[in-house]
PDB file with one MODEL, atoms N, CA, C and O in Angstrom:
MODEL        1
ATOM      1  N   MET A   1      87.747 -66.982 262.475  1.00  0.00           N
ATOM      2  CA  MET A   1      86.477 -68.005 263.110  1.00  0.00           C
ATOM      3  C   MET A   1      85.240 -67.580 262.810  1.00  0.00           C
ATOM      4  O   MET A   1      84.792 -66.497 262.434  1.00  0.00           O
ATOM      5  N   THR A   2      84.564 -69.092 263.146  1.00  0.00           N
ATOM      6  CA  THR A   2      83.096 -69.221 261.905  1.00  0.00           C
ATOM      7  C   THR A   2      82.383 -68.755 263.243  1.00  0.00           C
ATOM      8  O   THR A   2      82.782 -69.076 264.363  1.00  0.00           O
ATOM      9  N   HIS A   3      81.201 -67.901 262.968  1.00  0.00           N
ATOM     10  CA  HIS A   3      80.376 -67.392 263.715  1.00  0.00           C
ATOM     11  C   HIS A   3      79.058 -68.361 263.649  1.00  0.00           C
ATOM     12  O   HIS A   3      78.739 -69.177 262.784  1.00  0.00           O
ATOM     13  N   ASN A   4      78.537 -68.063 264.621  1.00  0.00           N
ATOM     14  CA  ASN A   4      76.874 -68.801 264.139  1.00  0.00           C
ATOM     15  C   ASN A   4      75.772 -67.635 263.827  1.00  0.00           C
ATOM     16  O   ASN A   4      74.978 -67.173 264.646  1.00  0.00           O
ATOM     17  N   LEU A   5      75.942 -67.168 262.085  1.00  0.00           N
ATOM     18  CA  LEU A   5      74.923 -66.133 261.881  1.00  0.00           C
ATOM     19  C   LEU A   5      73.130 -66.190 262.472  1.00  0.00           C
ATOM     20  O   LEU A   5      72.450 -65.205 262.760  1.00  0.00           O
ATOM     21  N   GLU A   6      72.736 -67.513 262.519  1.00  0.00           N
ATOM     22  CA  GLU A   6      71.333 -67.775 262.917  1.00  0.00           C
ATOM     23  C   GLU A   6      71.266 -66.856 264.271  1.00  0.00           C
ATOM     24  O   GLU A   6      70.710 -65.774 264.461  1.00  0.00           O
ATOM     25  N   ALA A   7      72.054 -67.704 265.156  1.00  0.00           N
ATOM     26  CA  ALA A   7      72.468 -67.092 266.783  1.00  0.00           C
ATOM     27  C   ALA A   7      72.347 -65.175 267.096  1.00  0.00           C
ATOM     28  O   ALA A   7      71.702 -64.574 267.955  1.00  0.00           O
ATOM     29  N   ILE A   8      73.278 -64.638 265.974  1.00  0.00           N
ATOM     30  CA  ILE A   8      73.556 -63.583 265.861  1.00  0.00           C
ATOM     31  C   ILE A   8      72.250 -62.631 265.359  1.00  0.00           C
ATOM     32  O   ILE A   8      72.186 -61.492 265.821  1.00  0.00           O
ATOM     33  N   ARG A   9      71.299 -63.052 264.499  1.00  0.00           N
ATOM     34  CA  ARG A   9      70.537 -63.036 263.457  1.00  0.00           C
ATOM     35  C   ARG A   9      69.075 -62.576 264.789  1.00  0.00           C
ATOM     36  O   ARG A   9      68.431 -61.531 264.877  1.00  0.00           O
ATOM     37  N   GLN A  10      68.991 -63.956 265.699  1.00  0.00           N
ATOM     38  CA  GLN A  10      68.209 -64.008 266.591  1.00  0.00           C
ATOM     39  C   GLN A  10      68.582 -62.942 268.020  1.00  0.00           C
ATOM     40  O   GLN A  10      67.730 -62.509 268.796  1.00  0.00           O
ATOM     41  N   LEU A  11      69.863 -62.718 268.088  1.00  0.00           N
ATOM     42  CA  LEU A  11      70.549 -62.118 269.160  1.00  0.00           C
ATOM     43  C   LEU A  11      69.806 -60.693 268.874  1.00  0.00           C
ATOM     44  O   LEU A  11      69.049 -60.205 269.713  1.00  0.00           O
ATOM     45  N   ILE A  12      70.079 -60.074 267.639  1.00  0.00           N
ATOM     46  CA  ILE A  12      69.547 -58.861 267.268  1.00  0.00           C
ATOM     47  C   ILE A  12      68.402 -58.558 267.495  1.00  0.00           C
ATOM     48  O   ILE A  12      67.975 -57.544 268.046  1.00  0.00           O
ATOM     49  N   ASN A  13      67.664 -59.736 266.931  1.00  0.00           N
ATOM     50  CA  ASN A  13      65.946 -59.512 266.783  1.00  0.00           C
ATOM     51  C   ASN A  13      65.190 -59.206 268.385  1.00  0.00           C
ATOM     52  O   ASN A  13      64.172 -58.605 268.730  1.00  0.00           O
ATOM     53  N   GLU A  14      66.050 -59.805 268.968  1.00  0.00           N
ATOM     54  CA  GLU A  14      65.470 -59.982 270.391  1.00  0.00           C
ATOM     55  C   GLU A  14      66.273 -58.687 271.398  1.00  0.00           C
ATOM     56  O   GLU A  14      66.113 -58.466 272.598  1.00  0.00           O
ATOM     57  N   ALA A  15      66.983 -58.119 270.604  1.00  0.00           N
ATOM     58  CA  ALA A  15      68.245 -57.109 271.533  1.00  0.00           C
ATOM     59  C   ALA A  15      67.346 -55.540 271.107  1.00  0.00           C
ATOM     60  O   ALA A  15      67.076 -54.618 271.877  1.00  0.00           O
ATOM     61  N   PHE A  16      67.012 -55.662 269.544  1.00  0.00           N
ATOM     62  CA  PHE A  16      66.789 -54.503 268.937  1.00  0.00           C
ATOM     63  C   PHE A  16      65.577 -54.077 268.806  1.00  0.00           C
ATOM     64  O   PHE A  16      64.890 -55.055 269.097  1.00  0.00           O
ATOM     65  N   ASP A  17      64.750 -53.039 268.492  1.00  0.00           N
ATOM     66  CA  ASP A  17      63.413 -52.938 267.794  1.00  0.00           C
ATOM     67  C   ASP A  17      63.938 -52.271 266.455  1.00  0.00           C
ATOM     68  O   ASP A  17      65.139 -52.030 266.331  1.00  0.00           O
ATOM     69  N   ALA A  18      63.055 -51.985 265.488  1.00  0.00           N
ATOM     70  CA  ALA A  18      63.375 -51.889 264.267  1.00  0.00           C
ATOM     71  C   ALA A  18      63.957 -50.443 264.039  1.00  0.00           C
ATOM     72  O   ALA A  18      64.642 -50.150 263.059  1.00  0.00           O
ATOM     73  N   GLU A  19      63.559 -49.435 265.205  1.00  0.00           N
ATOM     74  CA  GLU A  19      64.584 -48.017 264.901  1.00  0.00           C
ATOM     75  C   GLU A  19      65.734 -48.453 265.391  1.00  0.00           C
ATOM     76  O   GLU A  19      66.666 -47.711 265.079  1.00  0.00           O
ATOM     77  N   GLU A  20      66.076 -49.496 266.128  1.00  0.00           N
ATOM     78  CA  GLU A  20      67.249 -49.921 266.735  1.00  0.00           C
ATOM     79  C   GLU A  20      68.413 -50.422 265.749  1.00  0.00           C
ATOM     80  O   GLU A  20      69.616 -50.173 265.833  1.00  0.00           O
ATOM     81  N   VAL A  21      67.801 -51.119 264.883  1.00  0.00           N
ATOM     82  CA  VAL A  21      68.619 -51.728 264.114  1.00  0.00           C
ATOM     83  C   VAL A  21      69.301 -50.852 263.087  1.00  0.00           C
ATOM     84  O   VAL A  21      70.507 -50.821 262.845  1.00  0.00           O
ATOM     85  N   SER A  22      67.927 -49.846 262.279  1.00  0.00           N
ATOM     86  CA  SER A  22      68.086 -48.880 261.738  1.00  0.00           C
ATOM     87  C   SER A  22      69.197 -48.175 262.349  1.00  0.00           C
ATOM     88  O   SER A  22      70.042 -48.113 261.456  1.00  0.00           O
ATOM     89  N   GLN A  23      69.683 -47.573 263.459  1.00  0.00           N
ATOM     90  CA  GLN A  23      70.518 -46.996 264.096  1.00  0.00           C
ATOM     91  C   GLN A  23      71.826 -48.009 264.099  1.00  0.00           C
ATOM     92  O   GLN A  23      72.974 -47.568 264.154  1.00  0.00           O
ATOM     93  N   LEU A  24      71.525 -49.374 264.037  1.00  0.00           N
ATOM     94  CA  LEU A  24      73.232 -50.016 264.265  1.00  0.00           C
ATOM     95  C   LEU A  24      73.794 -49.645 262.623  1.00  0.00           C
ATOM     96  O   LEU A  24      74.896 -49.115 262.478  1.00  0.00           O
ATOM     97  N   ALA A  25      72.923 -49.981 261.439  1.00  0.00           N
ATOM     98  CA  ALA A  25      73.363 -49.624 260.277  1.00  0.00           C
ATOM     99  C   ALA A  25      73.649 -48.469 259.954  1.00  0.00           C
ATOM    100  O   ALA A  25      74.187 -48.424 258.848  1.00  0.00           O
ATOM    101  N   TYR A  26      73.528 -47.561 260.418  1.00  0.00           N
ATOM    102  CA  TYR A  26      73.548 -45.995 260.285  1.00  0.00           C
ATOM    103  C   TYR A  26      74.831 -46.144 260.837  1.00  0.00           C
ATOM    104  O   TYR A  26      75.696 -46.118 259.963  1.00  0.00           O
ATOM    105  N   ASP A  27      75.363 -46.326 262.247  1.00  0.00           N
ATOM    106  CA  ASP A  27      76.385 -45.928 262.725  1.00  0.00           C
ATOM    107  C   ASP A  27      77.184 -46.934 262.687  1.00  0.00           C
ATOM    108  O   ASP A  27      78.025 -46.797 263.576  1.00  0.00           O
ATOM    109  N   ARG A  28      77.356 -48.001 262.018  1.00  0.00           N
ATOM    110  CA  ARG A  28      78.167 -48.998 261.573  1.00  0.00           C
ATOM    111  C   ARG A  28      78.387 -49.630 260.579  1.00  0.00           C
ATOM    112  O   ARG A  28      79.415 -50.307 260.574  1.00  0.00           O
ATOM    113  N   PHE A  29      77.663 -49.638 259.593  1.00  0.00           N
ATOM    114  CA  PHE A  29      77.363 -50.038 258.526  1.00  0.00           C
ATOM    115  C   PHE A  29      76.608 -49.431 256.821  1.00  0.00           C
ATOM    116  O   PHE A  29      75.941 -49.782 255.848  1.00  0.00           O
ATOM    117  N   TYR A  30      77.309 -48.356 257.416  1.00  0.00           N
ATOM    118  CA  TYR A  30      76.209 -46.927 256.650  1.00  0.00           C
ATOM    119  C   TYR A  30      75.621 -47.134 255.182  1.00  0.00           C
ATOM    120  O   TYR A  30      74.540 -46.617 254.900  1.00  0.00           O
ATOM    121  N   ALA A  31      76.514 -48.089 253.995  1.00  0.00           N
ATOM    122  CA  ALA A  31      76.308 -48.470 253.072  1.00  0.00           C
ATOM    123  C   ALA A  31      75.135 -49.518 252.785  1.00  0.00           C
ATOM    124  O   ALA A  31      74.441 -49.721 251.789  1.00  0.00           O
ATOM    125  N   VAL A  32      75.196 -50.150 254.160  1.00  0.00           N
ATOM    126  CA  VAL A  32      73.789 -50.882 254.249  1.00  0.00           C
ATOM    127  C   VAL A  32      72.823 -49.721 254.304  1.00  0.00           C
ATOM    128  O   VAL A  32      72.454 -49.361 253.186  1.00  0.00           O
ATOM    129  N   TYR A  33      72.294 -49.010 255.372  1.00  0.00           N
ATOM    130  CA  TYR A  33      71.816 -48.338 255.866  1.00  0.00           C
ATOM    131  C   TYR A  33      71.071 -47.375 254.797  1.00  0.00           C
ATOM    132  O   TYR A  33      69.865 -47.131 254.753  1.00  0.00           O
ATOM    133  N   SER A  34      72.080 -46.895 253.957  1.00  0.00           N
ATOM    134  CA  SER A  34      71.445 -46.669 252.896  1.00  0.00           C
ATOM    135  C   SER A  34      70.725 -46.392 251.635  1.00  0.00           C
ATOM    136  O   SER A  34      70.500 -45.459 250.864  1.00  0.00           O
ATOM    137  N   GLU A  35      70.343 -48.277 251.870  1.00  0.00           N
ATOM    138  CA  GLU A  35      69.987 -48.693 251.239  1.00  0.00           C
ATOM    139  C   GLU A  35      68.463 -49.139 251.938  1.00  0.00           C
ATOM    140  O   GLU A  35      67.773 -50.006 251.403  1.00  0.00           O
ATOM    141  N   PHE A  36      68.104 -48.549 252.992  1.00  0.00           N
ATOM    142  CA  PHE A  36      66.839 -48.889 253.517  1.00  0.00           C
ATOM    143  C   PHE A  36      66.046 -48.272 253.215  1.00  0.00           C
ATOM    144  O   PHE A  36      66.164 -47.070 252.974  1.00  0.00           O
ATOM    145  N   THR A  37      65.222 -48.790 253.157  1.00  0.00           N
ATOM    146  CA  THR A  37      63.333 -47.537 252.650  1.00  0.00           C
ATOM    147  C   THR A  37      62.553 -47.770 254.077  1.00  0.00           C
ATOM    148  O   THR A  37      62.921 -48.632 254.875  1.00  0.00           O
ATOM    149  N   ALA A  38      61.360 -46.847 254.318  1.00  0.00           N
ATOM    150  CA  ALA A  38      60.730 -46.877 254.770  1.00  0.00           C
ATOM    151  C   ALA A  38      59.816 -47.896 255.309  1.00  0.00           C
ATOM    152  O   ALA A  38      59.235 -47.926 256.394  1.00  0.00           O
ATOM    153  N   ALA A  39      59.809 -48.835 254.193  1.00  0.00           N
ATOM    154  CA  ALA A  39      59.312 -50.264 253.758  1.00  0.00           C
ATOM    155  C   ALA A  39      59.821 -51.228 254.395  1.00  0.00           C
ATOM    156  O   ALA A  39      59.165 -52.206 254.753  1.00  0.00           O
ATOM    157  N   THR A  40      61.766 -50.979 254.739  1.00  0.00           N
ATOM    158  CA  THR A  40      62.234 -52.454 254.807  1.00  0.00           C
ATOM    159  C   THR A  40      61.793 -52.318 256.338  1.00  0.00           C
ATOM    160  O   THR A  40      61.689 -51.458 257.213  1.00  0.00           O
ATOM    161  N   SER A  41      61.523 -54.212 256.051  1.00  0.00           N
ATOM    162  CA  SER A  41      61.039 -54.662 257.800  1.00  0.00           C
ATOM    163  C   SER A  41      62.425 -54.921 258.503  1.00  0.00           C
ATOM    164  O   SER A  41      63.428 -55.112 257.814  1.00  0.00           O
ATOM    165  N   LYS A  42      62.474 -54.926 259.888  1.00  0.00           N
ATOM    166  CA  LYS A  42      63.493 -55.443 260.632  1.00  0.00           C
ATOM    167  C   LYS A  42      64.000 -56.815 260.119  1.00  0.00           C
ATOM    168  O   LYS A  42      65.213 -57.026 260.111  1.00  0.00           O
ATOM    169  N   SER A  43      63.332 -57.535 259.790  1.00  0.00           N
ATOM    170  CA  SER A  43      64.164 -59.201 259.537  1.00  0.00           C
ATOM    171  C   SER A  43      65.049 -58.698 257.971  1.00  0.00           C
ATOM    172  O   SER A  43      65.909 -59.422 257.471  1.00  0.00           O
ATOM    173  N   ARG A  44      64.767 -57.784 257.565  1.00  0.00           N
ATOM    174  CA  ARG A  44      65.413 -57.341 255.682  1.00  0.00           C
ATOM    175  C   ARG A  44      66.699 -56.732 256.306  1.00  0.00           C
ATOM    176  O   ARG A  44      67.901 -56.994 256.255  1.00  0.00           O
ATOM    177  N   MET A  45      65.817 -55.680 256.997  1.00  0.00           N
ATOM    178  CA  MET A  45      67.902 -55.241 258.141  1.00  0.00           C
ATOM    179  C   MET A  45      68.351 -55.777 258.779  1.00  0.00           C
ATOM    180  O   MET A  45      69.532 -55.458 258.923  1.00  0.00           O
ATOM    181  N   ILE A  46      68.037 -56.528 259.331  1.00  0.00           N
ATOM    182  CA  ILE A  46      69.087 -58.162 259.851  1.00  0.00           C
ATOM    183  C   ILE A  46      69.846 -58.605 259.345  1.00  0.00           C
ATOM    184  O   ILE A  46      71.057 -58.596 259.567  1.00  0.00           O
ATOM    185  N   ASP A  47      69.065 -59.234 258.308  1.00  0.00           N
ATOM    186  CA  ASP A  47      69.774 -59.904 257.417  1.00  0.00           C
ATOM    187  C   ASP A  47      70.604 -59.078 255.926  1.00  0.00           C
ATOM    188  O   ASP A  47      71.180 -59.815 255.126  1.00  0.00           O
ATOM    189  N   ALA A  48      70.589 -58.077 255.769  1.00  0.00           N
ATOM    190  CA  ALA A  48      71.121 -56.859 255.400  1.00  0.00           C
ATOM    191  C   ALA A  48      72.074 -56.814 256.144  1.00  0.00           C
ATOM    192  O   ALA A  48      73.143 -56.967 255.553  1.00  0.00           O
ATOM    193  N   VAL A  49      72.170 -56.611 257.597  1.00  0.00           N
ATOM    194  CA  VAL A  49      73.377 -55.952 258.242  1.00  0.00           C
ATOM    195  C   VAL A  49      74.353 -56.997 258.308  1.00  0.00           C
ATOM    196  O   VAL A  49      75.521 -56.609 258.261  1.00  0.00           O
ATOM    197  N   ILE A  50      74.154 -58.260 258.408  1.00  0.00           N
ATOM    198  CA  ILE A  50      74.910 -59.693 258.673  1.00  0.00           C
ATOM    199  C   ILE A  50      75.777 -60.186 257.588  1.00  0.00           C
ATOM    200  O   ILE A  50      76.914 -60.657 257.570  1.00  0.00           O
ATOM    201  N   THR A  51      74.580 -59.843 256.374  1.00  0.00           N
ATOM    202  CA  THR A  51      75.438 -60.098 255.315  1.00  0.00           C
ATOM    203  C   THR A  51      76.809 -58.883 254.796  1.00  0.00           C
ATOM    204  O   THR A  51      77.891 -58.911 254.209  1.00  0.00           O
ATOM    205  N   TYR A  52      76.067 -58.083 255.339  1.00  0.00           N
ATOM    206  CA  TYR A  52      77.169 -56.948 255.076  1.00  0.00           C
ATOM    207  C   TYR A  52      78.291 -57.312 255.705  1.00  0.00           C
ATOM    208  O   TYR A  52      79.402 -57.426 255.186  1.00  0.00           O
ATOM    209  N   ALA A  53      77.902 -57.558 257.221  1.00  0.00           N
ATOM    210  CA  ALA A  53      79.166 -57.620 257.887  1.00  0.00           C
ATOM    211  C   ALA A  53      79.738 -58.394 257.798  1.00  0.00           C
ATOM    212  O   ALA A  53      80.910 -58.301 258.163  1.00  0.00           O
ATOM    213  N   LYS A  54      79.022 -60.122 257.029  1.00  0.00           N
ATOM    214  CA  LYS A  54      80.098 -61.162 256.693  1.00  0.00           C
ATOM    215  C   LYS A  54      81.092 -61.238 255.483  1.00  0.00           C
ATOM    216  O   LYS A  54      82.137 -61.888 255.460  1.00  0.00           O
ATOM    217  N   LYS A  55      80.547 -60.411 254.422  1.00  0.00           N
ATOM    218  CA  LYS A  55      80.854 -60.175 253.432  1.00  0.00           C
ATOM    219  C   LYS A  55      82.411 -59.388 253.808  1.00  0.00           C
ATOM    220  O   LYS A  55      83.394 -59.609 253.101  1.00  0.00           O
ATOM    221  N   ASN A  56      82.463 -58.550 254.884  1.00  0.00           N
ATOM    222  CA  ASN A  56      83.734 -57.219 254.630  1.00  0.00           C
ATOM    223  C   ASN A  56      84.523 -57.826 255.722  1.00  0.00           C
ATOM    224  O   ASN A  56      85.612 -57.311 255.974  1.00  0.00           O
ATOM    225  N   GLY A  57      84.133 -58.836 256.397  1.00  0.00           N
ATOM    226  CA  GLY A  57      84.776 -59.466 257.871  1.00  0.00           C
ATOM    227  C   GLY A  57      85.215 -58.342 258.812  1.00  0.00           C
ATOM    228  O   GLY A  57      86.279 -57.879 259.223  1.00  0.00           O
ATOM    229  N   ARG A  58      83.140 -57.983 259.054  1.00  0.00           N
ATOM    230  CA  ARG A  58      83.177 -56.807 260.430  1.00  0.00           C
ATOM    231  C   ARG A  58      81.864 -57.478 261.052  1.00  0.00           C
ATOM    232  O   ARG A  58      80.747 -56.960 261.064  1.00  0.00           O
ATOM    233  N   ILE A  59      82.270 -58.923 261.644  1.00  0.00           N
ATOM    234  CA  ILE A  59      80.971 -59.777 262.061  1.00  0.00           C
ATOM    235  C   ILE A  59      81.582 -59.334 263.893  1.00  0.00           C
ATOM    236  O   ILE A  59      80.816 -59.161 264.841  1.00  0.00           O
ATOM    237  N   PRO A  60      82.976 -59.248 263.947  1.00  0.00           N
ATOM    238  CA  PRO A  60      83.495 -58.827 265.201  1.00  0.00           C
ATOM    239  C   PRO A  60      83.066 -57.130 265.616  1.00  0.00           C
ATOM    240  O   PRO A  60      82.870 -56.799 266.785  1.00  0.00           O
ATOM    241  N   ASP A  61      82.971 -56.220 264.526  1.00  0.00           N
ATOM    242  CA  ASP A  61      82.810 -54.871 264.683  1.00  0.00           C
ATOM    243  C   ASP A  61      81.383 -55.011 265.203  1.00  0.00           C
ATOM    244  O   ASP A  61      81.011 -54.450 266.234  1.00  0.00           O
ATOM    245  N   LEU A  62      80.492 -55.890 264.346  1.00  0.00           N
ATOM    246  CA  LEU A  62      78.790 -55.848 264.567  1.00  0.00           C
ATOM    247  C   LEU A  62      78.822 -56.432 266.045  1.00  0.00           C
ATOM    248  O   LEU A  62      78.162 -55.812 266.879  1.00  0.00           O
ATOM    249  N   LEU A  63      79.659 -57.783 266.539  1.00  0.00           N
ATOM    250  CA  LEU A  63      79.347 -58.217 267.655  1.00  0.00           C
ATOM    251  C   LEU A  63      79.748 -57.135 269.259  1.00  0.00           C
ATOM    252  O   LEU A  63      79.189 -56.991 270.347  1.00  0.00           O
ATOM    253  N   ASP A  64      81.065 -56.538 268.575  1.00  0.00           N
ATOM    254  CA  ASP A  64      81.283 -55.127 269.694  1.00  0.00           C
ATOM    255  C   ASP A  64      79.990 -53.932 270.136  1.00  0.00           C
ATOM    256  O   ASP A  64      79.770 -53.488 271.263  1.00  0.00           O
ATOM    257  N   TYR A  65      79.319 -53.635 268.953  1.00  0.00           N
ATOM    258  CA  TYR A  65      78.158 -53.236 269.113  1.00  0.00           C
ATOM    259  C   TYR A  65      77.041 -53.602 269.853  1.00  0.00           C
ATOM    260  O   TYR A  65      76.367 -53.076 270.739  1.00  0.00           O
ATOM    261  N   ILE A  66      77.033 -54.732 269.197  1.00  0.00           N
ATOM    262  CA  ILE A  66      75.308 -55.194 270.288  1.00  0.00           C
ATOM    263  C   ILE A  66      76.236 -55.387 271.722  1.00  0.00           C
ATOM    264  O   ILE A  66      75.507 -54.927 272.601  1.00  0.00           O
ATOM    265  N   GLN A  67      77.267 -55.767 272.235  1.00  0.00           N
ATOM    266  CA  GLN A  67      78.172 -55.933 273.342  1.00  0.00           C
ATOM    267  C   GLN A  67      77.938 -54.516 274.488  1.00  0.00           C
ATOM    268  O   GLN A  67      77.669 -54.467 275.689  1.00  0.00           O
ATOM    269  N   GLU A  68      78.199 -53.428 273.406  1.00  0.00           N
ATOM    270  CA  GLU A  68      77.944 -52.323 273.812  1.00  0.00           C
ATOM    271  C   GLU A  68      77.006 -51.683 274.200  1.00  0.00           C
ATOM    272  O   GLU A  68      76.909 -50.843 275.094  1.00  0.00           O
ATOM    273  N   ASN A  69      75.863 -52.355 273.074  1.00  0.00           N
ATOM    274  CA  ASN A  69      74.290 -51.621 273.414  1.00  0.00           C
ATOM    275  C   ASN A  69      73.483 -52.356 274.014  1.00  0.00           C
ATOM    276  O   ASN A  69      72.687 -51.999 274.882  1.00  0.00           O
ATOM    277  N   SER A  70      73.663 -53.590 273.521  1.00  0.00           N
ATOM    278  CA  SER A  70      72.877 -54.467 274.816  1.00  0.00           C
ATOM    279  C   SER A  70      73.898 -55.525 275.531  1.00  0.00           C
ATOM    280  O   SER A  70      74.206 -56.521 274.876  1.00  0.00           O
ATOM    281  N   PRO A  71      74.308 -55.399 276.526  1.00  0.00           N
ATOM    282  CA  PRO A  71      75.275 -56.132 277.045  1.00  0.00           C
ATOM    283  C   PRO A  71      74.201 -57.502 277.684  1.00  0.00           C
ATOM    284  O   PRO A  71      74.697 -58.626 277.746  1.00  0.00           O
ATOM    285  N   TYR A  72      72.872 -57.299 278.089  1.00  0.00           N
ATOM    286  CA  TYR A  72      72.463 -58.179 278.644  1.00  0.00           C
ATOM    287  C   TYR A  72      72.405 -59.485 277.284  1.00  0.00           C
ATOM    288  O   TYR A  72      72.962 -60.582 277.245  1.00  0.00           O
ATOM    289  N   TYR A  73      71.432 -58.762 276.209  1.00  0.00           N
ATOM    290  CA  TYR A  73      71.253 -59.840 275.559  1.00  0.00           C
ATOM    291  C   TYR A  73      72.433 -60.706 274.810  1.00  0.00           C
ATOM    292  O   TYR A  73      72.465 -61.867 274.403  1.00  0.00           O
ATOM    293  N   TYR A  74      73.557 -59.441 274.808  1.00  0.00           N
ATOM    294  CA  TYR A  74      75.052 -60.321 274.223  1.00  0.00           C
ATOM    295  C   TYR A  74      75.380 -61.548 275.284  1.00  0.00           C
ATOM    296  O   TYR A  74      75.757 -62.660 274.915  1.00  0.00           O
ATOM    297  N   ARG A  75      75.173 -61.158 276.675  1.00  0.00           N
ATOM    298  CA  ARG A  75      75.617 -61.962 277.506  1.00  0.00           C
ATOM    299  C   ARG A  75      74.571 -63.311 277.486  1.00  0.00           C
ATOM    300  O   ARG A  75      75.023 -64.444 277.646  1.00  0.00           O
ATOM    301  N   GLU A  76      73.519 -63.124 277.330  1.00  0.00           N
ATOM    302  CA  GLU A  76      72.683 -64.146 277.053  1.00  0.00           C
ATOM    303  C   GLU A  76      72.747 -65.244 276.042  1.00  0.00           C
ATOM    304  O   GLU A  76      72.324 -66.389 276.204  1.00  0.00           O
ATOM    305  N   TYR A  77      73.426 -64.672 274.800  1.00  0.00           N
ATOM    306  CA  TYR A  77      73.816 -65.293 273.453  1.00  0.00           C
ATOM    307  C   TYR A  77      75.160 -65.553 273.246  1.00  0.00           C
ATOM    308  O   TYR A  77      75.515 -66.024 272.166  1.00  0.00           O
ATOM    309  N   ALA A  78      76.107 -65.271 274.285  1.00  0.00           N
ATOM    310  CA  ALA A  78      77.483 -65.592 273.945  1.00  0.00           C
ATOM    311  C   ALA A  78      78.456 -66.367 273.763  1.00  0.00           C
ATOM    312  O   ALA A  78      79.647 -66.377 273.452  1.00  0.00           O
ATOM    313  N   ASP A  79      77.085 -67.419 274.219  1.00  0.00           N
ATOM    314  CA  ASP A  79      78.231 -68.906 274.312  1.00  0.00           C
ATOM    315  C   ASP A  79      77.744 -69.615 272.899  1.00  0.00           C
ATOM    316  O   ASP A  79      78.262 -70.627 272.426  1.00  0.00           O
ATOM    317  N   LYS A  80      76.469 -68.764 272.233  1.00  0.00           N
ATOM    318  CA  LYS A  80      76.094 -69.423 270.829  1.00  0.00           C
ATOM    319  C   LYS A  80      76.403 -68.931 269.563  1.00  0.00           C
ATOM    320  O   LYS A  80      75.936 -69.452 268.551  1.00  0.00           O
ATOM    321  N   ILE A  81      77.471 -67.561 269.522  1.00  0.00           N
ATOM    322  CA  ILE A  81      77.413 -66.678 268.883  1.00  0.00           C
ATOM    323  C   ILE A  81      78.981 -67.351 268.473  1.00  0.00           C
ATOM    324  O   ILE A  81      79.690 -66.797 267.634  1.00  0.00           O
TER     325      ILE A  81
ENDMDL
END
């Protein structure tokens, strides 16, 4: 299944603040989280999470996390992703 990565990027950006994106990475994508520094911007964190999820076949895991933690925004984007 092909996913719309731009829509997923927009969804994460709207649904989570920078601290929440960092928490998402910590909870589900620790390899990415361990590369973040205090200077890592929210957009870079989002890109890193999406890139890692795509390369490792874990987009469904990412979407499950978003659906569980931000169901309102997930529903808003469901038809785009």
